[in-house]
N, C-alpha and C positions, 0 to 999 in steps of 0.2 A: 417068528422073531429072529431066528438065525438067518433067514433069507434077507430080512431087513438090514441086519448088521453087515452082512456080506456086501449087499448092494450099496450101503453107505460108504464102506471102505473103498469099494470100486469107484464110486463117484468122487471121493476125495483124491484118489490116485490119478484119475483120468480126466476129470472135467473141471476141477478147481484150479484157478490160477493163483499161485502162491507168490507173495512178495519175497524179494531177496532179503537176506538177513539184515543188511544195513538199513534198508527202508523200514522194515518191521521194528527194529530197535529204536529208530527215530520216532516212529509213531507211538511206541510203547512209552517213551519218555514224555511225549506230549500229553498222552492220556493220563499218565501218573501225575504230572504237574497240574493239569487241569483239575483232576480229582482232588488233589490237596488244596488248591485254591478254592474250589467250590465247597469243600468241607469246612475250610476256615471261614468263608463267607457265611455259610449256614450257621456255624457256631456263633459268629458275631451277631447276626440278626437274632438268633435265639437268646443270646445273653442280653441284648438290648431290650427285647420284648419282656424278658423275665424281670429285668430291673424296672421297666416302666409299669408292669402289672404290680410288682411289689410296692412301688411308690404310690400307685393309685390306691391300693388297699390299705396302706399305712395311713394315707390322708383320709380315707373314708372311715376307717375304724378309729383312728387316733384323733 
């Protein structure tokens, strides 16, 4: 296990190409905005289906 961790850190130091800070910050903002928009869309669809199902069962029972 210790060898695996050492090799992983070595790989990160020598073989991974890291983005510069500005590019990484821009991508982080894009991901955050997309995540919020996607969460709001999911909430909207869930709310719509919830109301439709409640309406259906109200008509069925009532």
